[in-house]
mmCIF file of the N, C-alpha and C atoms, coordinates in Angstrom:
data_MODEL
# 
_entry.id   MODEL 
# 
loop_
_atom_site.group_PDB 
_atom_site.id 
_atom_site.type_symbol 
_atom_site.label_atom_id 
_atom_site.label_alt_id 
_atom_site.label_comp_id 
_atom_site.label_asym_id 
_atom_site.label_entity_id 
_atom_site.label_seq_id 
_atom_site.pdbx_PDB_ins_code 
_atom_site.Cartn_x 
_atom_site.Cartn_y 
_atom_site.Cartn_z 
_atom_site.occupancy 
_atom_site.B_iso_or_equiv 
_atom_site.pdbx_formal_charge 
_atom_site.auth_seq_id 
_atom_site.auth_comp_id 
_atom_site.auth_asym_id 
_atom_site.auth_atom_id 
_atom_site.pdbx_PDB_model_num 
ATOM 1   N N  . UNK A 1 1  ? 0.838   -1.195 0.000   1.00 0.00 ? 1  UNK A N  1 
ATOM 2   C CA . UNK A 1 1  ? 0.000   0.000  0.000   1.00 0.00 ? 1  UNK A CA 1 
ATOM 3   C C  . UNK A 1 1  ? 0.881   1.257  0.000   1.00 0.00 ? 1  UNK A C  1 
ATOM 4   N N  . UNK A 1 2  ? 0.341   2.311  -0.609  1.00 0.00 ? 2  UNK A N  1 
ATOM 5   C CA . UNK A 1 2  ? 1.026   3.602  -0.593  1.00 0.00 ? 2  UNK A CA 1 
ATOM 6   C C  . UNK A 1 2  ? 1.045   4.127  0.844   1.00 0.00 ? 2  UNK A C  1 
ATOM 7   N N  . UNK A 1 3  ? 2.152   4.726  1.247   1.00 0.00 ? 3  UNK A N  1 
ATOM 8   C CA . UNK A 1 3  ? 2.246   5.362  2.568   1.00 0.00 ? 3  UNK A CA 1 
ATOM 9   C C  . UNK A 1 3  ? 1.507   6.700  2.465   1.00 0.00 ? 3  UNK A C  1 
ATOM 10  N N  . UNK A 1 4  ? 0.237   6.719  2.897   1.00 0.00 ? 4  UNK A N  1 
ATOM 11  C CA . UNK A 1 4  ? -0.592  7.908  2.719   1.00 0.00 ? 4  UNK A CA 1 
ATOM 12  C C  . UNK A 1 4  ? -0.051  9.107  3.493   1.00 0.00 ? 4  UNK A C  1 
ATOM 13  N N  . UNK A 1 5  ? 0.517   8.890  4.671   1.00 0.00 ? 5  UNK A N  1 
ATOM 14  C CA . UNK A 1 5  ? 1.071   10.012 5.449   1.00 0.00 ? 5  UNK A CA 1 
ATOM 15  C C  . UNK A 1 5  ? 2.261   10.636 4.730   1.00 0.00 ? 5  UNK A C  1 
ATOM 16  N N  . UNK A 1 6  ? 3.106   9.808  4.138   1.00 0.00 ? 6  UNK A N  1 
ATOM 17  C CA . UNK A 1 6  ? 4.259   10.303 3.378   1.00 0.00 ? 6  UNK A CA 1 
ATOM 18  C C  . UNK A 1 6  ? 3.789   11.080 2.143   1.00 0.00 ? 6  UNK A C  1 
ATOM 19  N N  . UNK A 1 7  ? 2.789   10.550 1.452   1.00 0.00 ? 7  UNK A N  1 
ATOM 20  C CA . UNK A 1 7  ? 2.244   11.234 0.277   1.00 0.00 ? 7  UNK A CA 1 
ATOM 21  C C  . UNK A 1 7  ? 1.631   12.576 0.674   1.00 0.00 ? 7  UNK A C  1 
ATOM 22  N N  . UNK A 1 8  ? 0.899   12.610 1.783   1.00 0.00 ? 8  UNK A N  1 
ATOM 23  C CA . UNK A 1 8  ? 0.268   13.850 2.249   1.00 0.00 ? 8  UNK A CA 1 
ATOM 24  C C  . UNK A 1 8  ? 1.313   14.916 2.575   1.00 0.00 ? 8  UNK A C  1 
ATOM 25  N N  . UNK A 1 9  ? 2.399   14.509 3.245   1.00 0.00 ? 9  UNK A N  1 
ATOM 26  C CA . UNK A 1 9  ? 3.473   15.465 3.567   1.00 0.00 ? 9  UNK A CA 1 
ATOM 27  C C  . UNK A 1 9  ? 4.126   16.009 2.298   1.00 0.00 ? 9  UNK A C  1 
ATOM 28  N N  . UNK A 1 10 ? 4.362   15.127 1.327   1.00 0.00 ? 10 UNK A N  1 
ATOM 29  C CA . UNK A 1 10 ? 4.989   15.545 0.072   1.00 0.00 ? 10 UNK A CA 1 
ATOM 30  C C  . UNK A 1 10 ? 4.090   16.506 -0.700  1.00 0.00 ? 10 UNK A C  1 
ATOM 31  N N  . UNK A 1 11 ? 2.790   16.239 -0.705  1.00 0.00 ? 11 UNK A N  1 
ATOM 32  C CA . UNK A 1 11 ? 1.841   17.123 -1.391  1.00 0.00 ? 11 UNK A CA 1 
ATOM 33  C C  . UNK A 1 11 ? 1.823   18.482 -0.718  1.00 0.00 ? 11 UNK A C  1 
ATOM 34  N N  . UNK A 1 12 ? 1.770   18.503 0.602   1.00 0.00 ? 12 UNK A N  1 
ATOM 35  C CA . UNK A 1 12 ? 1.736   19.774 1.326   1.00 0.00 ? 12 UNK A CA 1 
ATOM 36  C C  . UNK A 1 12 ? 2.974   20.604 0.983   1.00 0.00 ? 12 UNK A C  1 
ATOM 37  N N  . UNK A 1 13 ? 4.149   20.002 1.047   1.00 0.00 ? 13 UNK A N  1 
ATOM 38  C CA . UNK A 1 13 ? 5.388   20.727 0.724   1.00 0.00 ? 13 UNK A CA 1 
ATOM 39  C C  . UNK A 1 13 ? 5.363   21.250 -0.707  1.00 0.00 ? 13 UNK A C  1 
ATOM 40  N N  . UNK A 1 14 ? 4.969   20.403 -1.634  1.00 0.00 ? 14 UNK A N  1 
ATOM 41  C CA . UNK A 1 14 ? 4.967   20.775 -3.045  1.00 0.00 ? 14 UNK A CA 1 
ATOM 42  C C  . UNK A 1 14 ? 3.981   21.903 -3.339  1.00 0.00 ? 14 UNK A C  1 
ATOM 43  N N  . UNK A 1 15 ? 2.765   21.790 -2.800  1.00 0.00 ? 15 UNK A N  1 
ATOM 44  C CA . UNK A 1 15 ? 1.737   22.807 -3.044  1.00 0.00 ? 15 UNK A CA 1 
ATOM 45  C C  . UNK A 1 15 ? 2.157   24.142 -2.434  1.00 0.00 ? 15 UNK A C  1 
ATOM 46  N N  . UNK A 1 16 ? 2.657   24.124 -1.200  1.00 0.00 ? 16 UNK A N  1 
ATOM 47  C CA . UNK A 1 16 ? 3.049   25.379 -0.550  1.00 0.00 ? 16 UNK A CA 1 
ATOM 48  C C  . UNK A 1 16 ? 4.169   26.074 -1.324  1.00 0.00 ? 16 UNK A C  1 
ATOM 49  N N  . UNK A 1 17 ? 5.078   25.312 -1.901  1.00 0.00 ? 17 UNK A N  1 
ATOM 50  C CA . UNK A 1 17 ? 6.172   25.901 -2.680  1.00 0.00 ? 17 UNK A CA 1 
ATOM 51  C C  . UNK A 1 17 ? 5.712   26.358 -4.061  1.00 0.00 ? 17 UNK A C  1 
ATOM 52  N N  . UNK A 1 18 ? 4.871   25.565 -4.717  1.00 0.00 ? 18 UNK A N  1 
ATOM 53  C CA . UNK A 1 18 ? 4.506   25.864 -6.103  1.00 0.00 ? 18 UNK A CA 1 
ATOM 54  C C  . UNK A 1 18 ? 3.485   26.982 -6.245  1.00 0.00 ? 18 UNK A C  1 
ATOM 55  N N  . UNK A 1 19 ? 2.528   27.086 -5.312  1.00 0.00 ? 19 UNK A N  1 
ATOM 56  C CA . UNK A 1 19 ? 1.530   28.151 -5.452  1.00 0.00 ? 19 UNK A CA 1 
ATOM 57  C C  . UNK A 1 19 ? 1.609   29.162 -4.322  1.00 0.00 ? 19 UNK A C  1 
ATOM 58  N N  . UNK A 1 20 ? 2.623   29.024 -3.481  1.00 0.00 ? 20 UNK A N  1 
ATOM 59  C CA . UNK A 1 20 ? 2.864   29.969 -2.394  1.00 0.00 ? 20 UNK A CA 1 
ATOM 60  C C  . UNK A 1 20 ? 1.600   30.204 -1.565  1.00 0.00 ? 20 UNK A C  1 
ATOM 61  N N  . UNK A 1 21 ? 0.977   29.097 -1.154  1.00 0.00 ? 21 UNK A N  1 
ATOM 62  C CA . UNK A 1 21 ? -0.225  29.167 -0.327  1.00 0.00 ? 21 UNK A CA 1 
ATOM 63  C C  . UNK A 1 21 ? -0.081  28.200 0.827   1.00 0.00 ? 21 UNK A C  1 
ATOM 64  N N  . UNK A 1 22 ? -0.559  28.582 1.991   1.00 0.00 ? 22 UNK A N  1 
ATOM 65  C CA . UNK A 1 22 ? -0.498  27.730 3.180   1.00 0.00 ? 22 UNK A CA 1 
ATOM 66  C C  . UNK A 1 22 ? -1.534  26.622 3.063   1.00 0.00 ? 22 UNK A C  1 
ATOM 67  N N  . UNK A 1 23 ? -1.122  25.401 3.379   1.00 0.00 ? 23 UNK A N  1 
ATOM 68  C CA . UNK A 1 23 ? -2.007  24.241 3.340   1.00 0.00 ? 23 UNK A CA 1 
ATOM 69  C C  . UNK A 1 23 ? -2.399  23.868 4.765   1.00 0.00 ? 23 UNK A C  1 
ATOM 70  N N  . UNK A 1 24 ? -3.712  23.778 5.004   1.00 0.00 ? 24 UNK A N  1 
ATOM 71  C CA . UNK A 1 24 ? -4.196  23.343 6.321   1.00 0.00 ? 24 UNK A CA 1 
ATOM 72  C C  . UNK A 1 24 ? -4.069  21.840 6.478   1.00 0.00 ? 24 UNK A C  1 
ATOM 73  N N  . UNK A 1 25 ? -4.500  21.102 5.443   1.00 0.00 ? 25 UNK A N  1 
ATOM 74  C CA . UNK A 1 25 ? -4.462  19.643 5.539   1.00 0.00 ? 25 UNK A CA 1 
ATOM 75  C C  . UNK A 1 25 ? -4.503  19.013 4.152   1.00 0.00 ? 25 UNK A C  1 
ATOM 76  N N  . UNK A 1 26 ? -4.033  17.771 4.112   1.00 0.00 ? 26 UNK A N  1 
ATOM 77  C CA . UNK A 1 26 ? -4.098  16.947 2.902   1.00 0.00 ? 26 UNK A CA 1 
ATOM 78  C C  . UNK A 1 26 ? -4.641  15.597 3.327   1.00 0.00 ? 26 UNK A C  1 
ATOM 79  N N  . UNK A 1 27 ? -5.570  15.056 2.547   1.00 0.00 ? 27 UNK A N  1 
ATOM 80  C CA . UNK A 1 27 ? -6.155  13.763 2.868   1.00 0.00 ? 27 UNK A CA 1 
ATOM 81  C C  . UNK A 1 27 ? -6.048  12.838 1.663   1.00 0.00 ? 27 UNK A C  1 
ATOM 82  N N  . UNK A 1 28 ? -5.246  11.778 1.807   1.00 0.00 ? 28 UNK A N  1 
ATOM 83  C CA . UNK A 1 28 ? -5.102  10.759 0.765   1.00 0.00 ? 28 UNK A CA 1 
ATOM 84  C C  . UNK A 1 28 ? -5.728  9.465  1.262   1.00 0.00 ? 28 UNK A C  1 
ATOM 85  N N  . UNK A 1 29 ? -6.259  8.660  0.349   1.00 0.00 ? 29 UNK A N  1 
ATOM 86  C CA . UNK A 1 29 ? -6.827  7.380  0.772   1.00 0.00 ? 29 UNK A CA 1 
ATOM 87  C C  . UNK A 1 29 ? -5.740  6.469  1.334   1.00 0.00 ? 29 UNK A C  1 
ATOM 88  N N  . UNK A 1 30 ? -6.092  5.665  2.312   1.00 0.00 ? 30 UNK A N  1 
ATOM 89  C CA . UNK A 1 30 ? -5.124  4.792  2.976   1.00 0.00 ? 30 UNK A CA 1 
ATOM 90  C C  . UNK A 1 30 ? -5.033  3.406  2.329   1.00 0.00 ? 30 UNK A C  1 
ATOM 91  N N  . UNK A 1 31 ? -5.862  3.165  1.317   1.00 0.00 ? 31 UNK A N  1 
ATOM 92  C CA . UNK A 1 31 ? -5.929  1.816  0.750   1.00 0.00 ? 31 UNK A CA 1 
ATOM 93  C C  . UNK A 1 31 ? -5.497  1.735  -0.707  1.00 0.00 ? 31 UNK A C  1 
ATOM 94  N N  . UNK A 1 32 ? -4.565  2.604  -1.120  1.00 0.00 ? 32 UNK A N  1 
ATOM 95  C CA . UNK A 1 32 ? -4.115  2.621  -2.514  1.00 0.00 ? 32 UNK A CA 1 
ATOM 96  C C  . UNK A 1 32 ? -3.016  1.573  -2.705  1.00 0.00 ? 32 UNK A C  1 
ATOM 97  N N  . UNK A 1 33 ? -3.275  0.617  -3.581  1.00 0.00 ? 33 UNK A N  1 
ATOM 98  C CA . UNK A 1 33 ? -2.297  -0.423 -3.912  1.00 0.00 ? 33 UNK A CA 1 
ATOM 99  C C  . UNK A 1 33 ? -1.167  0.192  -4.727  1.00 0.00 ? 33 UNK A C  1 
ATOM 100 N N  . UNK A 1 34 ? 0.038   -0.316 -4.558  1.00 0.00 ? 34 UNK A N  1 
ATOM 101 C CA . UNK A 1 34 ? 1.181   0.160  -5.337  1.00 0.00 ? 34 UNK A CA 1 
ATOM 102 C C  . UNK A 1 34 ? 1.179   -0.555 -6.679  1.00 0.00 ? 34 UNK A C  1 
ATOM 103 N N  . UNK A 1 35 ? 0.764   0.177  -7.716  1.00 0.00 ? 35 UNK A N  1 
ATOM 104 C CA . UNK A 1 35 ? 0.783   -0.318 -9.084  1.00 0.00 ? 35 UNK A CA 1 
ATOM 105 C C  . UNK A 1 35 ? 1.355   0.819  -9.934  1.00 0.00 ? 35 UNK A C  1 
ATOM 106 N N  . UNK A 1 36 ? 2.564   0.616  -10.454 1.00 0.00 ? 36 UNK A N  1 
ATOM 107 C CA . UNK A 1 36 ? 3.231   1.661  -11.231 1.00 0.00 ? 36 UNK A CA 1 
ATOM 108 C C  . UNK A 1 36 ? 2.329   2.162  -12.353 1.00 0.00 ? 36 UNK A C  1 
ATOM 109 N N  . UNK A 1 37 ? 2.323   3.488  -12.524 1.00 0.00 ? 37 UNK A N  1 
ATOM 110 C CA . UNK A 1 37 ? 1.567   4.218  -13.550 1.00 0.00 ? 37 UNK A CA 1 
ATOM 111 C C  . UNK A 1 37 ? 0.095   4.417  -13.216 1.00 0.00 ? 37 UNK A C  1 
ATOM 112 N N  . UNK A 1 38 ? -0.401  3.837  -12.137 1.00 0.00 ? 38 UNK A N  1 
ATOM 113 C CA . UNK A 1 38 ? -1.777  4.101  -11.715 1.00 0.00 ? 38 UNK A CA 1 
ATOM 114 C C  . UNK A 1 38 ? -1.841  5.488  -11.074 1.00 0.00 ? 38 UNK A C  1 
ATOM 115 N N  . UNK A 1 39 ? -3.035  6.059  -10.999 1.00 0.00 ? 39 UNK A N  1 
ATOM 116 C CA . UNK A 1 39 ? -3.223  7.373  -10.392 1.00 0.00 ? 39 UNK A CA 1 
ATOM 117 C C  . UNK A 1 39 ? -4.255  7.289  -9.271  1.00 0.00 ? 39 UNK A C  1 
ATOM 118 N N  . UNK A 1 40 ? -4.196  8.281  -8.383  1.00 0.00 ? 40 UNK A N  1 
ATOM 119 C CA . UNK A 1 40 ? -5.201  8.404  -7.331  1.00 0.00 ? 40 UNK A CA 1 
ATOM 120 C C  . UNK A 1 40 ? -5.286  9.862  -6.917  1.00 0.00 ? 40 UNK A C  1 
ATOM 121 N N  . UNK A 1 41 ? -6.393  10.221 -6.271  1.00 0.00 ? 41 UNK A N  1 
ATOM 122 C CA . UNK A 1 41 ? -6.654  11.601 -5.862  1.00 0.00 ? 41 UNK A CA 1 
ATOM 123 C C  . UNK A 1 41 ? -6.495  11.787 -4.366  1.00 0.00 ? 41 UNK A C  1 
ATOM 124 N N  . UNK A 1 42 ? -6.031  12.985 -4.000  1.00 0.00 ? 42 UNK A N  1 
ATOM 125 C CA . UNK A 1 42 ? -5.975  13.412 -2.607  1.00 0.00 ? 42 UNK A CA 1 
ATOM 126 C C  . UNK A 1 42 ? -6.654  14.777 -2.523  1.00 0.00 ? 42 UNK A C  1 
ATOM 127 N N  . UNK A 1 43 ? -7.262  15.066 -1.386  1.00 0.00 ? 43 UNK A N  1 
ATOM 128 C CA . UNK A 1 43 ? -7.930  16.343 -1.166  1.00 0.00 ? 43 UNK A CA 1 
ATOM 129 C C  . UNK A 1 43 ? -7.001  17.280 -0.415  1.00 0.00 ? 43 UNK A C  1 
ATOM 130 N N  . UNK A 1 44 ? -6.897  18.520 -0.911  1.00 0.00 ? 44 UNK A N  1 
ATOM 131 C CA . UNK A 1 44 ? -6.032  19.531 -0.304  1.00 0.00 ? 44 UNK A CA 1 
ATOM 132 C C  . UNK A 1 44 ? -6.905  20.674 0.196   1.00 0.00 ? 44 UNK A C  1 
ATOM 133 N N  . UNK A 1 45 ? -6.824  20.976 1.502   1.00 0.00 ? 45 UNK A N  1 
ATOM 134 C CA . UNK A 1 45 ? -7.545  22.104 2.087   1.00 0.00 ? 45 UNK A CA 1 
ATOM 135 C C  . UNK A 1 45 ? -6.549  23.228 2.337   1.00 0.00 ? 45 UNK A C  1 
ATOM 136 N N  . UNK A 1 46 ? -6.763  24.367 1.669   1.00 0.00 ? 46 UNK A N  1 
ATOM 137 C CA . UNK A 1 46 ? -5.875  25.514 1.817   1.00 0.00 ? 46 UNK A CA 1 
ATOM 138 C C  . UNK A 1 46 ? -6.330  26.398 2.968   1.00 0.00 ? 46 UNK A C  1 
ATOM 139 N N  . UNK A 1 47 ? -5.399  27.143 3.540   1.00 0.00 ? 47 UNK A N  1 
ATOM 140 C CA . UNK A 1 47 ? -5.683  27.987 4.706   1.00 0.00 ? 47 UNK A CA 1 
ATOM 141 C C  . UNK A 1 47 ? -6.695  29.081 4.402   1.00 0.00 ? 47 UNK A C  1 
ATOM 142 N N  . UNK A 1 48 ? -6.798  29.494 3.130   1.00 0.00 ? 48 UNK A N  1 
ATOM 143 C CA . UNK A 1 48 ? -7.728  30.565 2.778   1.00 0.00 ? 48 UNK A CA 1 
ATOM 144 C C  . UNK A 1 48 ? -9.148  30.055 2.520   1.00 0.00 ? 48 UNK A C  1 
ATOM 145 N N  . UNK A 1 49 ? -9.389  28.756 2.802   1.00 0.00 ? 49 UNK A N  1 
ATOM 146 C CA . UNK A 1 49 ? -10.723 28.201 2.653   1.00 0.00 ? 49 UNK A CA 1 
ATOM 147 C C  . UNK A 1 49 ? -10.956 27.475 1.346   1.00 0.00 ? 49 UNK A C  1 
ATOM 148 N N  . UNK A 1 50 ? -10.052 27.642 0.393   1.00 0.00 ? 50 UNK A N  1 
ATOM 149 C CA . UNK A 1 50 ? -10.209 26.930 -0.880  1.00 0.00 ? 50 UNK A CA 1 
ATOM 150 C C  . UNK A 1 50 ? -9.852  25.465 -0.700  1.00 0.00 ? 50 UNK A C  1 
ATOM 151 N N  . UNK A 1 51 ? -10.377 24.654 -1.622  1.00 0.00 ? 51 UNK A N  1 
ATOM 152 C CA . UNK A 1 51 ? -10.075 23.232 -1.618  1.00 0.00 ? 51 UNK A CA 1 
ATOM 153 C C  . UNK A 1 51 ? -9.664  22.836 -3.028  1.00 0.00 ? 51 UNK A C  1 
ATOM 154 N N  . UNK A 1 52 ? -8.766  21.855 -3.124  1.00 0.00 ? 52 UNK A N  1 
ATOM 155 C CA . UNK A 1 52 ? -8.304  21.388 -4.422  1.00 0.00 ? 52 UNK A CA 1 
ATOM 156 C C  . UNK A 1 52 ? -8.148  19.878 -4.375  1.00 0.00 ? 52 UNK A C  1 
ATOM 157 N N  . UNK A 1 53 ? -8.091  19.283 -5.559  1.00 0.00 ? 53 UNK A N  1 
ATOM 158 C CA . UNK A 1 53 ? -7.828  17.865 -5.686  1.00 0.00 ? 53 UNK A CA 1 
ATOM 159 C C  . UNK A 1 53 ? -6.474  17.689 -6.345  1.00 0.00 ? 53 UNK A C  1 
ATOM 160 N N  . UNK A 1 54 ? -5.612  16.919 -5.705  1.00 0.00 ? 54 UNK A N  1 
ATOM 161 C CA . UNK A 1 54 ? -4.294  16.615 -6.263  1.00 0.00 ? 54 UNK A CA 1 
ATOM 162 C C  . UNK A 1 54 ? -4.361  15.228 -6.881  1.00 0.00 ? 54 UNK A C  1 
ATOM 163 N N  . UNK A 1 55 ? -4.017  15.144 -8.171  1.00 0.00 ? 55 UNK A N  1 
ATOM 164 C CA . UNK A 1 55 ? -3.946  13.864 -8.859  1.00 0.00 ? 55 UNK A CA 1 
ATOM 165 C C  . UNK A 1 55 ? -2.503  13.395 -8.796  1.00 0.00 ? 55 UNK A C  1 
ATOM 166 N N  . UNK A 1 56 ? -2.280  12.207 -8.243  1.00 0.00 ? 56 UNK A N  1 
ATOM 167 C CA . UNK A 1 56 ? -0.939  11.654 -8.111  1.00 0.00 ? 56 UNK A CA 1 
ATOM 168 C C  . UNK A 1 56 ? -0.784  10.431 -8.987  1.00 0.00 ? 56 UNK A C  1 
ATOM 169 N N  . UNK A 1 57 ? 0.415   10.272 -9.545  1.00 0.00 ? 57 UNK A N  1 
ATOM 170 C CA . UNK A 1 57 ? 0.754   9.083  -10.326 1.00 0.00 ? 57 UNK A CA 1 
ATOM 171 C C  . UNK A 1 57 ? 1.787   8.285  -9.537  1.00 0.00 ? 57 UNK A C  1 
ATOM 172 N N  . UNK A 1 58 ? 1.593   6.976  -9.471  1.00 0.00 ? 58 UNK A N  1 
ATOM 173 C CA . UNK A 1 58 ? 2.553   6.086  -8.827  1.00 0.00 ? 58 UNK A CA 1 
ATOM 174 C C  . UNK A 1 58 ? 3.664   5.821  -9.842  1.00 0.00 ? 58 UNK A C  1 
ATOM 175 N N  . UNK A 1 59 ? 4.900   6.154  -9.459  1.00 0.00 ? 59 UNK A N  1 
ATOM 176 C CA . UNK A 1 59 ? 6.022   6.083  -10.391 1.00 0.00 ? 59 UNK A CA 1 
ATOM 177 C C  . UNK A 1 59 ? 6.736   4.739  -10.396 1.00 0.00 ? 59 UNK A C  1 
ATOM 178 N N  . UNK A 1 60 ? 6.705   4.022  -9.292  1.00 0.00 ? 60 UNK A N  1 
ATOM 179 C CA . UNK A 1 60 ? 7.503   2.793  -9.219  1.00 0.00 ? 60 UNK A CA 1 
ATOM 180 C C  . UNK A 1 60 ? 6.856   1.784  -8.282  1.00 0.00 ? 60 UNK A C  1 
ATOM 181 N N  . UNK A 1 61 ? 7.406   0.583  -8.320  1.00 0.00 ? 61 UNK A N  1 
ATOM 182 C CA . UNK A 1 61 ? 6.926   -0.474 -7.423  1.00 0.00 ? 61 UNK A CA 1 
ATOM 183 C C  . UNK A 1 61 ? 7.322   -0.219 -5.975  1.00 0.00 ? 61 UNK A C  1 
ATOM 184 N N  . UNK A 1 62 ? 8.179   0.791  -5.743  1.00 0.00 ? 62 UNK A N  1 
ATOM 185 C CA . UNK A 1 62 ? 8.559   1.168  -4.383  1.00 0.00 ? 62 UNK A CA 1 
ATOM 186 C C  . UNK A 1 62 ? 7.557   2.153  -3.774  1.00 0.00 ? 62 UNK A C  1 
ATOM 187 N N  . UNK A 1 63 ? 6.590   2.604  -4.576  1.00 0.00 ? 63 UNK A N  1 
ATOM 188 C CA . UNK A 1 63 ? 5.564   3.506  -4.062  1.00 0.00 ? 63 UNK A CA 1 
ATOM 189 C C  . UNK A 1 63 ? 5.888   4.978  -4.200  1.00 0.00 ? 63 UNK A C  1 
ATOM 190 N N  . UNK A 1 64 ? 6.901   5.313  -5.022  1.00 0.00 ? 64 UNK A N  1 
ATOM 191 C CA . UNK A 1 64 ? 7.202   6.728  -5.273  1.00 0.00 ? 64 UNK A CA 1 
ATOM 192 C C  . UNK A 1 64 ? 6.050   7.341  -6.051  1.00 0.00 ? 64 UNK A C  1 
ATOM 193 N N  . UNK A 1 65 ? 5.676   8.574  -5.673  1.00 0.00 ? 65 UNK A N  1 
ATOM 194 C CA . UNK A 1 65 ? 4.564   9.249  -6.340  1.00 0.00 ? 65 UNK A CA 1 
ATOM 195 C C  . UNK A 1 65 ? 4.975   10.642 -6.790  1.00 0.00 ? 65 UNK A C  1 
ATOM 196 N N  . UNK A 1 66 ? 4.219   11.184 -7.759  1.00 0.00 ? 66 UNK A N  1 
ATOM 197 C CA . UNK A 1 66 ? 4.448   12.535 -8.262  1.00 0.00 ? 66 UNK A CA 1 
ATOM 198 C C  . UNK A 1 66 ? 3.091   13.184 -8.487  1.00 0.00 ? 66 UNK A C  1 
ATOM 199 N N  . UNK A 1 67 ? 2.987   14.464 -8.171  1.00 0.00 ? 67 UNK A N  1 
ATOM 200 C CA . UNK A 1 67 ? 1.753   15.195 -8.456  1.00 0.00 ? 67 UNK A CA 1 
ATOM 201 C C  . UNK A 1 67 ? 1.674   15.439 -9.957  1.00 0.00 ? 67 UNK A C  1 
ATOM 202 N N  . UNK A 1 68 ? 0.578   15.017 -10.546 1.00 0.00 ? 68 UNK A N  1 
ATOM 203 C CA . UNK A 1 68 ? 0.347   15.235 -11.973 1.00 0.00 ? 68 UNK A CA 1 
ATOM 204 C C  . UNK A 1 68 ? -0.311  16.590 -12.185 1.00 0.00 ? 68 UNK A C  1 
ATOM 205 N N  . UNK A 1 69 ? -1.314  16.879 -11.356 1.00 0.00 ? 69 UNK A N  1 
ATOM 206 C CA . UNK A 1 69 ? -1.977  18.188 -11.444 1.00 0.00 ? 69 UNK A CA 1 
ATOM 207 C C  . UNK A 1 69 ? -2.727  18.471 -10.152 1.00 0.00 ? 69 UNK A C  1 
ATOM 208 N N  . UNK A 1 70 ? -2.955  19.768 -9.940  1.00 0.00 ? 70 UNK A N  1 
ATOM 209 C CA . UNK A 1 70 ? -3.720  20.250 -8.799  1.00 0.00 ? 70 UNK A CA 1 
ATOM 210 C C  . UNK A 1 70 ? -4.901  21.018 -9.372  1.00 0.00 ? 70 UNK A C  1 
ATOM 211 N N  . UNK A 1 71 ? -6.103  20.555 -9.068  1.00 0.00 ? 71 UNK A N  1 
ATOM 212 C CA . UNK A 1 71 ? -7.315  21.143 -9.641  1.00 0.00 ? 71 UNK A CA 1 
ATOM 213 C C  . UNK A 1 71 ? -8.152  21.761 -8.531  1.00 0.00 ? 71 UNK A C  1 
ATOM 214 N N  . UNK A 1 72 ? -8.415  23.075 -8.612  1.00 0.00 ? 72 UNK A N  1 
ATOM 215 C CA . UNK A 1 72 ? -9.279  23.709 -7.610  1.00 0.00 ? 72 UNK A CA 1 
ATOM 216 C C  . UNK A 1 72 ? -10.681 23.104 -7.662  1.00 0.00 ? 72 UNK A C  1 
ATOM 217 N N  . UNK A 1 73 ? -11.274 22.919 -6.500  1.00 0.00 ? 73 UNK A N  1 
ATOM 218 C CA . UNK A 1 73 ? -12.648 22.441 -6.422  1.00 0.00 ? 73 UNK A CA 1 
ATOM 219 C C  . UNK A 1 73 ? -13.550 23.655 -6.567  1.00 0.00 ? 73 UNK A C  1 
ATOM 220 N N  . UNK A 1 74 ? -14.452 23.607 -7.537  1.00 0.00 ? 74 UNK A N  1 
ATOM 221 C CA . UNK A 1 74 ? -15.373 24.717 -7.780  1.00 0.00 ? 74 UNK A CA 1 
ATOM 222 C C  . UNK A 1 74 ? -16.565 24.579 -6.853  1.00 0.00 ? 74 UNK A C  1 
ATOM 223 N N  . UNK A 1 75 ? -16.615 25.445 -5.841  1.00 0.00 ? 75 UNK A N  1 
ATOM 224 C CA . UNK A 1 75 ? -17.702 25.391 -4.866  1.00 0.00 ? 75 UNK A CA 1 
ATOM 225 C C  . UNK A 1 75 ? -19.075 25.554 -5.506  1.00 0.00 ? 75 UNK A C  1 
ATOM 226 N N  . UNK A 1 76 ? -19.147 26.240 -6.629  1.00 0.00 ? 76 UNK A N  1 
ATOM 227 C CA . UNK A 1 76 ? -20.421 26.485 -7.269  1.00 0.00 ? 76 UNK A CA 1 
ATOM 228 C C  . UNK A 1 76 ? -20.811 25.470 -8.319  1.00 0.00 ? 76 UNK A C  1 
ATOM 229 N N  . UNK A 1 77 ? -20.051 24.407 -8.474  1.00 0.00 ? 77 UNK A N  1 
ATOM 230 C CA . UNK A 1 77 ? -20.339 23.414 -9.504  1.00 0.00 ? 77 UNK A CA 1 
ATOM 231 C C  . UNK A 1 77 ? -21.731 22.838 -9.323  1.00 0.00 ? 77 UNK A C  1 
ATOM 232 N N  . UNK A 1 78 ? -22.459 22.801 -10.408 1.00 0.00 ? 78 UNK A N  1 
ATOM 233 C CA . UNK A 1 78 ? -23.791 22.204 -10.376 1.00 0.00 ? 78 UNK A CA 1 
ATOM 234 C C  . UNK A 1 78 ? -24.869 23.144 -9.860  1.00 0.00 ? 78 UNK A C  1 
ATOM 235 N N  . UNK A 1 79 ? -24.521 24.362 -9.485  1.00 0.00 ? 79 UNK A N  1 
ATOM 236 C CA . UNK A 1 79 ? -25.529 25.257 -8.940  1.00 0.00 ? 79 UNK A CA 1 
ATOM 237 C C  . UNK A 1 79 ? -26.177 26.115 -10.018 1.00 0.00 ? 79 UNK A C  1 
ATOM 238 N N  . UNK A 1 80 ? -25.638 26.014 -11.265 1.00 0.00 ? 80 UNK A N  1 
ATOM 239 C CA . UNK A 1 80 ? -26.199 26.789 -12.352 1.00 0.00 ? 80 UNK A CA 1 
ATOM 240 C C  . UNK A 1 80 ? -25.703 28.228 -12.381 1.00 0.00 ? 80 UNK A C  1 
ATOM 241 N N  . UNK A 1 81 ? -24.739 28.593 -11.545 1.00 0.00 ? 81 UNK A N  1 
ATOM 242 C CA . UNK A 1 81 ? -24.199 29.940 -11.507 1.00 0.00 ? 81 UNK A CA 1 
ATOM 243 C C  . UNK A 1 81 ? -22.984 30.073 -12.373 1.00 0.00 ? 81 UNK A C  1 
# 
């Protein structure tokens, strides 16, 4: 299984450096199997109240991961606004 705590720490460091925003928390699933080239999502809560989804790709059988993209969650999605 992917070390979700390690992935969460890496995402927090990467996001804070890349977009210069404070991260309150990161939540990754704890049951992700290590399969190279597979992807999974983690939720990122920023200090300013915004939320984003980080898409991670598993790079190796050792469980190394890389952020593929960070997508802001649109609070108004589906509201017709």
